[in-house]
N, C-alpha and C positions, 0 to 999 in steps of 0.2 A: 681298082677297088677299094684298096686300104688307102690310098694317097685321097681319093676323093671323100672317102669318110673322115681322115684326119682334117682336111682343110674344111669339112663343114663343122665339125666342132670348135676348130679354131674361131671360125667366123661367129659361132654362137657366144663364147666366151667373149669377144672383143665387143660382142652388141650390150650384152649384159653389164661388162665394166664401162662402156658409154654411159648406159642409163644410170649406173650408181654412182659416175662422176657427175651425172647430170641433177640428179637427187641430192649429192651431198653439195652441188653449187647452191642449188636452190634453197634448202634447208640454212646454210650459211647467211646467205643473202635476207632471206625472211629474219633470224636472227640478230643481222646485223643493224637491220633497221629497230628491230625492238632496244638494242643498246643504245642506239643513237635516241630514241625517244626518251630513254632513260636518262642519259646525259643530259638531254635538253631539260629535263625535269630538275636536274643537279644545278644546272645553271639558273632556271629560274629561281630555284631557293636561293642560289648564291645572289640573287640581286635582290632579295628581301634583307640581306645581311646588312649592306651598305645603308640604307635609309635609316634601319631601326639603329644602327651604330651610331650614326648621325644624331639622332635624337637622344640618345644615352651620353653623346658628347656635349648635348646642351643646343643643338642646334633644330632650328623648326622646321618640321615635314608637315605634309600633306596629313589630316586624319585618315582618309581611306587608304591612304599608303601605311599608316601605323597598324590599321586593322588588319590590312591584308599581310603584312610581315609578322605579326602575331598569330594569325590563323584563329583568332576568336575576336570579341569585342573588347577594346582596351581596357573597359572598365568592368569586365568581368567578374564573377565572384571569386574564380579558381583559374589556375592557370591550366590549360588545354593538355591531357598527357600527350607525351611525343609518339607519333605513330613509328610502326616498324620499320626497319631499312630490309625490304625485300627484294634483293636483285632479281633480273629476268632469269628464267631457267634457260641456259643454253647448252648444247650438245656438241658445237662446230669447235674443236679444239683449236682452228687458228684464231677464235675470239677471246679464249681464255686468258691471256695477258691483257686485253684490252678492259677485259670485266674486272678483273684484280685492281686494275688501277682506276676505275668507274667507282668501285666499290670504296677504295680507299679514299678517294676524293669526296664521294658523298658523306662519308661517316665524318670527315674534317669538316664539311659544312654544316651537319647537321649537330655536330657539337656545340660550333661557333654559334648557330642560332638557337639551340636550346640554353645556351647561356646567357644570351643577349634577352630572350624571354625570361629566362629565371630572373634576371637584374631588374626587369621592367614590373613582373609581379611580385617581386620581394617589396613593393610599395602597397601600402593600403590602399583599399578601393575607393578610398575618399581622395585620396592622393591621385591615383590615376583618371578619375572622374575629374577632378579639376585641370589636372594635366590636359586631357584630352580636350575639355571646354576652351582651354589657353589658347592650343593649337587651333580650334576652329575660329576662334576670336582673330588669330593672327591672319588666318586663311581670307576672314572677311575683310579685315581691314586691307590686306595687300590687294583684293579685287576694287576696293574703294580708292586707291592711289589714282586710277585713271582719270578721276575727277578732280582738276586743279584746284576747286573750289574747297574741296573736303580736306581739312587739316588734320591726317589722321597720322604723321610722322612720331609725334612724341609718344604717341599711345602705343604704336609699332614697335617703337624702340624698348618701351617698358615692358612690353609681352615678349620681347627678344630677352631681355635681362630675367624676367621670370624663367623663362623656358631654359634658359643656361643653368638656372639653379637644380636641373636634373641629376647631373654628377654629385655635388655634394646632399642631395635629398638622400642617395642611396648610401653615400660612405662617410659623410660627415655630418649627421643630421643636427648636432647642436650650432655647427657654421651654417648650416642653411637656414636655421630659424633666426640666427642674428642677421643674415643678410635678408631675408623676408620683410624682417622689422625695419631695415634701412632703406628698403626699397617701399615702403609705406609713406606717405599715401601717393597711390598713383597720380600722372600729371593731371592738372586741373583741364577740364576741357574749355578751349578758345573757339566757341564756334560763333562764327560771325550770323548777323541777322538776315544778311541778303543770301546765304545759303536757304536752297529750298527745303520747304519744311520735310517732305520724305527722308532726304540725307541727314537732315538735322536729328530727326528723331531717330536714325540708324546710328548716329554717331553718339547721342545720349545713350542709348541700348550697349553700347560697344564700351563705353566709360563705364558705365554701373555693372555691367556683367564682368568686368575685369576686375574692379573693386570685390565682387561677391567671389569671384573664384580665387583671387589672391588669399582671401580669409579663408575659404576653403579649404586652399593647399596647405595654410598656416594650422588648421583645424587637424586636418589629418595627420601632420607631422607630429602635433603635440600628442595627439591619441596614439600613432604607432610608437612613439618612444615613451608615453608615460609621463603625464603632467608634473608629477612629482620629482621623477628624474631628470627631466628637462629642466626644471625650475633651478633644481639644485646644479646644472652645470653651468648658471650664471654665478656670477659673485655676488657678494651680499649687496654691495655698493650699486650694482645693477637692478636691483629688485624692484626699488622705488621707480626708477625711470620705465622700467619694464609695467609696471601696474600703470603709469600715467600714460604710456602708449595705447595699452589695452583698452583703457577708459576713451582715449580719442577714439581708438578704432571703433568702438561700439558706437559713440555719438556719432561720427562719422558714418558709421553703417545706416544708423536709423534716419538721420539728415537724407543721405541719400537714397534712400529707398521712397521717404515721402516727397522727396524732390525728384526722382524719377515719375512716380506716380502723376503728380502735377503735371510734368511736362508731358507726359502721355496724353493726358487729357487737353492741355492746351494746344499743343501741336495737332493732334486729333480734329479738335473744333475749328482750327486754323484752317484744315485741308476739309472740312466738313466730311469727317470720318466718324461717325459717332458709335459703330460697331462695338469696339473695346468699351465704352462707357456703358451702351445698352448690356452688353454681355457680363461687366461687370455687376451692374445693379441686378440683371436676373439671379447671377450666381448668389449675390446675397440675399436675395428673396427665397431663391431653392434652398438655400444653407439652412436660413430660419425655420423654413418648412420640413426641412429635414429633421433639424433638431427638435421641433415641436412634435413630429411623429414620433421619431425615437423615444421622446420622455412617455409620450403615450403609450408607445409599445411596452417601454419599460414598468409603467404603473400596472399596465395589465398583466405583465410578465410576473410581477409582485405579488399581485392578487391572485393569480393562479397557483403561485409557490405556497401561499397561506391556505386557501382551499385545499392542495394537497396534501399539507402539514395535517388539518382538520380531520381530514378523510383519515389519513395514517394513524391519527391519534383515537378515532372512533372504531378503528377497525383492528386496532393493535390487540385489544383485550389485554390480556395475561403477559403477551410479549413486549416486555419492560424496554429490551433491547431495541425493537421497532418505535417504540415511543421517543426513545432517547434519539435514535439516527434521525426521528422526524424534526427532531430541534433545529438540525444542520439546516433544515429546509427555512424556518422561520428566521433562522439567523442571516440565511443569505438573502433571502426576500428582500430587505430595504435596499441592499447594495445592486439589484439588478437593473434599476434605470440608470443609474450612476456607471456602471460596468459597461451596459450596451452602448450608452453614450461614448463614453472613452474608446470602445472598440471601433465604433462608427467613424470618429475623428481620426483614428490611427488610420482605418484601410481608406479613408477621403484624401488624406494628407498628401500623398504621393501623386493624386490626380489634380491637383490644382496647382502646380508650378508651370502657369503661362501667364500672358499678359491679360488675357481676358478672365481672371480668377484670382488675381495678384490680390484684391481687397479681401476677398474670402481667406485666402494665406495668410494674411496679416491678421487677421481676428481669429484664426485657430487657438493661439495662445490665448485669447480670452476665454474660449470654449473650454480649454483643458484647466485652467483655472477653475472656472465654474465646476467641473467635475471633482477638481480636488479638494474644493471646498466642501461639497456634499459628502466626501470620502471621511474627510479629516473629522468633520462635524458628527457622522454615525460613529467612528471610532472613539470619538472622545465621550460619547453617550454609553457606548457598550465598556469603556474603560472602568468609568464611575459605577453603573450597574453591577458589572461585574465583581469589582472589590466589594462592594456592598454585600452581594448574594455570598461572596465566599467569606465575609466574615459574619453571615447569619445576621445582617442588618436588613431591615426592609422600609424603602421610601414611601411617603405618602405622596399624594398628589401635587402638593406644592411642593417637596424637596425633589421632585420628579421634574416639574417643570423650571425650577431652578437650576437643577445640573443641566437640563438640554439647553436651557440659556447660557449657561457658561461654558458650554461644549460649543454652542454655534460662536461665541465671541472669541474663543481662542482660535477657532478656524478660520475665523474672518482676518484674525489680527495675523494668523500665518501667510496669508495671502500676500503680504507686503515682501517678506525674500522670497517665497516662490515666484512671485511677478518680476522680481529682480532674476532671478536664476533663470526663469524662461526666454527674457529678454536677452540675456547675455548668450545663452545656449543658442539661441535662435539667430543672433547677428553675429556672433563671432566663432561660436563654437568652442572647440576645448581650449582651453587658456588657463593661465595663472588666475585671474580675475574670475574665470568660471569656478576653479578650485575653491577661491574664497568665498563665493557665493554659496557653494555646496557646504562648505563649514558654517556660514551664515545661517542656511537652512537648518543644518543639524544643531546648532545651538538654539535657534528659536523654538524648535520643536522640543529639543530638551526642557526649556522653559515651561513652554505652553504645557506640557506633561505634568511638571512639578506643580502647576498652579491646578491644574485637573485633579490631581491626586490629593493635593491640600484641602479642597472640598470635602473629603471624609478622611481626614487624616487618622484619625481612632480605627475607623475599619481597616485602613490600609495596613497599619500595624497587627492589627489581629490577623488579617489575612496573611502576613508573613511567618506569625507565629505557626502556621499550619507545617510552612517549609523549612525554615531556619531551625538549627540546634538551639536547644533551650541555653546553652551557654552565651549564647550570641543576644540574648534577650537583653542586657545591658547596653550592649553595644549599639543594637537597634536603636532602642529607646533615646539613647544619645544623639546618634546620629539624624535621626527622626524628630527632635525636638526644637520647637521654636522657629527661627529664621531661617535653620539650617534645612529644614525640611524640603521645602523647595528645589534646593540644589543637591540632597543627597537620596532623596526617594525617588527619582529615575534610575539612579543606579542599580536599584533593586527590582525595578520592574522586569527585566529578562527573567528573573528567577520566578516572579509572579505571573508570568505569561505561560511559563513552561507549566506550572503548578494548574492553570487554567486549562491547557490542554491536555494533561493527563487525567485531571479529573473530569473532563467531558468523556475520554477513553474508558475510564473507569464505569463510568455510568451507561455508555455503550456496549461496554464488554462486561458487565455485569452479570449477566444471567448465562455466558457462555462457560462450559464445564471446564474447560481447557484454562480458562482465564482465572477463574476461581480456585482453580487448583492451583495455579501458578501464585496468586496471591497468599495463599494460605500456607505454601510452603515457603515462601519467601518471608513472610511473618515467624514461621517456625525457625527459619535460619537466623533472623535477626533476634530473635528471644532465647536462640538455644544456649544452655549453661546459665540461664538467668532465673527462668521458673519453672523449666522443667526437670526431671531427674535422668539418668541413664537407664536406671531401672523404671519397669513400669508400674505404675500407681495402683495401689490395692485396692481394694473395695472397702468402702468404711464399714468397719466390724462394731461399730458403738450400738447402743439400743436405738438411738434416735437413726443411725443409718441402715439397721436391720428393717425398722419401721417401714422408712420410707420405701426401701427395696421392695418390699411387697406390691408397690404401684407399677412396678416393672417386670413383675412376673407374668408367667402365660396366665395363670388365673388370678384376679385381683380379689382385694379383700371381699366380704359379705357378698361374692357372687356379681358384682358390678360387672356391666357388660364392657369388653375391652373394647377401647377407642381402636376406628377401623381407619385406614388411611386408604383413598381410594386412588391407585395408581392406575388405572386401566384395565388390570388382570381380572377382576372380578368381570365388569362389562365384557371382555372378550369371551370369558368361559360362559357366561351365562347366554351371550349371543350363539353361542356353538350348539350349546344344549337345547335352546329353544328353535333353532332353526331344525334340527334334529327331530323335537317332538312334534313340531307342526307340519313336520313332513316336506318341509321346501329342499332337503337337502338328503340324500340317501348316505353322507358319510357319517358313521356311528363311533368312530373313535377319536380321539383328541389326546395329545400327551403334551403337558406342561412342563417344562424344565427350565430349572434355575439354581442359582447358588443355595448351600445350605444357609436357612436363614432369610430368605430373600422374600417371604412372605407368601408362598405357594399355600402352605398349610393354612394360614389364617385366612387367606382367600377362599380356600376350599370349605371351611368351616361357615364361611359367611354365605359362600353359594349354598351349602345345605339349609340355611335357614332360610333363606330366600325363597328357595324352590317350595318347603314346606309350608309356606304362607301363600305363594303364587299359583304352585300346582298341585294342588291336593292329589290328582289322579296320579301322578308320578311317585314309583318306588323309590326310594332313594337307600342305596346301600353304600357304608362305607368301609373301607377295609383298609388297615395300617399293615403291611406286609412286615412279618416277623423275621428276623435274622435267620441264615440258615436255610431259606425257605429256595433253593437251589437246583432240585431235582424236579422233575415232569410231574412225579406222582404228588411232590408237595406244593405245587403250583394248583395242580387240576383240584386235589382235595380242597385247597383254599378258597377257591372259587366257587365250587360246588356248595361249600357250607355256607359262602355267603349269599349264593342264590338260593339255596334250599332246594337244590336240583341234583340229580344223580349225572354226573359227566363219564360215565363209562366208556361211551365210546368217543371221547374228546369233544371236538367243533361239531361233529355229527349231532350229538347229544342236544348243543346249542340250539342247533337248526330245528331239530324236532320238536323241541320245548317252546319255541318261539311264539308259536300262534297262541298258546295258552298262557305265556307270560304276560303279566299285565307290562306297560311301559316302565322300564328300570333304567336307573341311573345308577352305574356301578363305578365308586369311587376307588381307587388304588393309589394309597400315599406310601412313600417310602418303598418304591418299587425297585431302588436300586440294592435290595436287597434278595433280588431274584437272580444274581449271577456272581458267579465267582472269575476272574480273570484268569483260567487256567484250564488246561485240557479237561473235558468232561464237566467244566463248570458253568459252561452256557445254556447247556439243554433246558434247564427251568425258562432261563429268558427265550427259548425257542419255542417252548410250548406254550408261553404266555402269549406270543406272537401269532402263532396257529389258532388259538382262542379269539384274540381281538380282530383277525382278518376274515373270519366266518361272516358270511353276509347274514345280517338279522336285522328285523326292523324293530323289535321292541328292547333292546338292549342299547344302551351307548355308556362307553368304556370313557372314563376320565382316567388318565394314568399319569402320575406326579412323579419325579424323578430327578436325582441331583445331576446338574450339569455336565459336572466331570464325568460320571458314570455313561451319561449319553452320549458324549462325545466318543468315549472308549467305544460303547456298543456301535456309534455309526461309523466309526473307522473299520468294525469287525463285518458288519452285516451291509452297511450302505445306508445312509441317511433316509433315501427315498423308498426304501423296500420294507421299512418298519411300520411307520405311522406315516399317512400321507397329510395329516395336519398336525402343525406342532406349533405350540406357543412358547417362545422364549422370555421369559422373565427379565426385564428390563432393570439395569441399576437405579435406584430410586435417585431421585436429584435432590438437591439442597432443601429446597423447600419441603418435600415431602417428609426428610428427616426430620427437620425441624418440628413441623407438626405431629409427627410422630412421638418426639420428646416432650414437648410443651404439653400436648394433650395429656399424657400421663402424670405429668408433674403437676398440672393444674389439680388433678382429682386428689393430691395428696395436700392441698390447701398451704401449702408452704410458699413462704417469700422468697423470692430469687435475687441472688447479688452474684454479680462478676468480680472476678479478681482485678487488681488494679493493672497486672498486664494487659489484660483485655481492653481496658478504659483508656481512651485518649487522654494524654496528658497536657495536649499543646490545643492552643487556640480556642475556638467557640465549640468545638465539639469535645472538648474536655468532661468527662465524667458521662458521656453519654452512653446510656443503657442501649440505644437500640444499635448503635453503632458496635458496641462491646457485642451483642447477641450475634450479629450479621459476622463478626468476625470470628467469634467461637464456633458456629454451625459452619462456617468455611473450613476451618480446621479439622471439626469432627467429620464432615462429609469426605474432607480428603482423606482422614484417616481411615474412615470406615470401606471405603470405595464404595458407596450406596447400597452397602448391606444392611439393611435395620437391624438385624440381631445383633451385628457388631457394633452397631451404632448403640444401642441399648446398652452394651457392657462398657463400652468407651464411655459413656454418659457416667456410669456408676464409679468408674474409675477416676473420673477428675471432678469430682464433687467433695465436698465435705460438710456432712450435714449436723444443725445444732437443733435444740428443741423447736427454735422460731426462724430459723432461715437455710437457705440451702446455698452455700458459696460455691461457684464454678469456677474452676481453673481450668490450666490449660490440658486438653485430651492427650492421653496417655498413648502413645505411638511405639509397639515394639521395636526395636532396633533390627533391621533387615542382616546386620552382621550378627546379631547373637543367634539368630535361627542356622546361619551357616557355618559359624564358627564351632557350634556344638556339633556339626553332622559332617562326617566324614561323606566322601563321594558314594561309597557303597552304601552306607545306611541312608541316603536320598531314596533308594528304591523301595524302603519300607514306608517312609512318608508318603511317596506318590502312590503305592497301594492304598493306603488308609484314605487319602484325599479322593482316589478315583472309585472307590467304593462307600465312601463316607464313613462306614463303622468296620470294623474288623477284629474279631478276637485274635489270639497269639497265634493259634493252630493255623486260624484262615491267612494270616500274614506269612507263614511259612510255605502252607501251599502255592500261594499267589505269587511269592516273590523267588521261590526255589533257592532261598538261601540257607544256611545253616541256622538253627534253632538259637545258638551263643550269637550269631549276628544279629538276628531279631531282637534279642533281650538286649543287646547292648545298644540297639536303635531305639528301642523305647526307652528303655532306662535314661538314654540321654536326651530324648525329646522331654520325657516327665521333669528331669532335672531342669532343664531349661525351661520349663513352663508352658510349651506349646503343643503338648501332648498330654491327654488324661484319659483314665481309665474310669469308665461309668460304672454304675451299680450293676449293671449286665455282664461286666467283665469284657466287655468292648473297649476300643480304643479309638478316639476322635482327636481332632485338631481342636485346639481351645478355639471360641469365637474370635477372641480379640487377637488372634494371631494367625486369623485364618487367610486376610489378604496377604499377611508377609510370607507365610507357607507356601501359599500360592505362587507369588513371584518368584521365590527362590527355586522352585521346580520349573516353571516355565524357563528360566534362565538356562536350565540345565537340560530343556527338551525331554523332561521327563513326563508331561501330561500332554493329552491329547489335544486338547481347545486351543 
């Protein structure tokens, strides 16, 4: 029994071993086939090396073989990236050595092939395209050798010599350029008349194409090496013969092109093949039709842009930046027909390189010249008109016609050098003669520009006065005098063009706040130390000054009505009240928050005056919250006294009395006095919130509060849980600040004069009051930060009043370093408390900041000595209006405020 079991187990083991060996043999065989396939691919790759190497050595090969060896088109824009070497995944240990050997062999072949491909793609795309075309010509001529009547031997030998230049093209470009010149011209075609017409036509085409591709190869070499660099590689004695050779190349290329066209037509007529003639005629007709259509579309596009410009101008309104931006459309509109035509020509040019469209291809440079003529004409007119406009000199109709005729003549005269440049570039491409033609175009353009500027030489000098420093005036006058003007004026034209660009950008961005602020600060930097002192200028204390300052007080003399500047705040407040009064909305509370002096109280008084006239049935109650109204009892008592009602039950009393109460508008000003930022100091504000949140039909709450106080309360209670409707007073823009100041100044009937620092002293704008006014109010607006109260104070500190006039100087701006330098970090908490509450007494500051009384006194004394803190008649401390923005900025930098 035991022996039988043992024999069974042994049989099973032998069976399993046989199956394993069979499986191993099967796996190794399969992987062996994979390895053989991979090796065959390596052999195939190795076969690509040999023809590519022969070509790089200068031996002709078939174009298809070249494309296959490169793995991409020979004239591709870039070399294709090499693929990864991924050997097959083998598990058979017997094949490990063979796999390593195969990987090593493949890496060597790949490295050699990649090196050869890199050598080919090191040539420029134009050189590679020309070399590929020469290979195609060589292959075609080889096929023609089977016909004994076709004499292709000399041309084929010439092609062999050109292809043999591939090694020096890569390694010795200067020598390759000389050898290309030696090989010019190609052998003259000796074609007998007894050769059949089709073969004659093919030979003529091969001769013509060989010349063309030889020049293309030369042009690509000069472009890759750089015309100037390759030119300097020649000895000076070789320059003149080189120019003569390139001139002969140009003439020969033109002659051969015309001759080949004639031969094409003659031979096609001989064999009664009129298709090329008809196709060229149709191509010319179609080209002229496309030209006319494009010009018509361009004119329609110009009219469309002009209509869009008119529409933008009509809808711009007060948005002058939109009006200035639309000027760009009116400036581009005349260019549209010419630019569109140039684009169409550029897109069609690659599609016309065939015998059936060769006439159109030769006419394309004429179309380009026509477009260039139109663009130069427009540029000449624009330049003359822009110079006159910059000098504030306006032309009459006769002068405009004369300027346009002059620009047209100069543009027409410029066609001669441009035509020569187009011809050389089209016939032989990059070359020394092409460089000289470029220089000739530049010189002629320089002369034409000088003639255009000479038409308005005085205006051009005035234009430059806006740009150049005054010390250069004598130099500029000497340079732009007499016959020297035409040669020296274009030198300064780039400066004028940059000025034109900045002038347009200045008009375009003239109403953007950040740009106005940037201009103001740049002007202040340029005039720093010239016209402004380090210390803020004090208000004029003379008798005339005091008399003038009355017109800038809260109450004007003789009870005159204070000028009101509508910034949109009044309308927003009226809208909210009227919506409630007409029962269109149930919301009966509105909070208005803004900086101290931002115009809240002025708008509130205007609202009361307007409502008294327009809403006689509406009861108006105005309350200015007194200081220390921070307890629930004080707030409730204040509201009860204002409404004439008993509020013993708080909000419930308001609800009970609502039906008997007439429609009432209750205005609470200075409500920042209802709280103190300390424990127990917020109960008065909470009481006010419980009253305003009561659901009432006949009572509307209008609450005015300082923005810093509102920011603090919003962080404590949450912005959305106090008042659902909030208006944040925006900062005034520059035009509103200007209207505020000038409207009050006009009441004084004083004459206004600006300091010389604000007046332009250069160019046609010298002494321009309007520019001085714009510059001043840009400085004032930047200094006051859009706060009208601060603007009024800064105005009074920047003027000197005499009995007859008011002299306006640079607005004073407190130094930010002054406020910080006088205040330590611990003392800044005191100033933050004053700003957050708008006004505080000494005891309240101690309670709010939890600082010792000595520290608080020291902070207040330092602020008063520096001039940015003052103590009012009510013994409460406030920030001096002129220092308001500076102190706010300092506290914000230290993160001591809540906004």
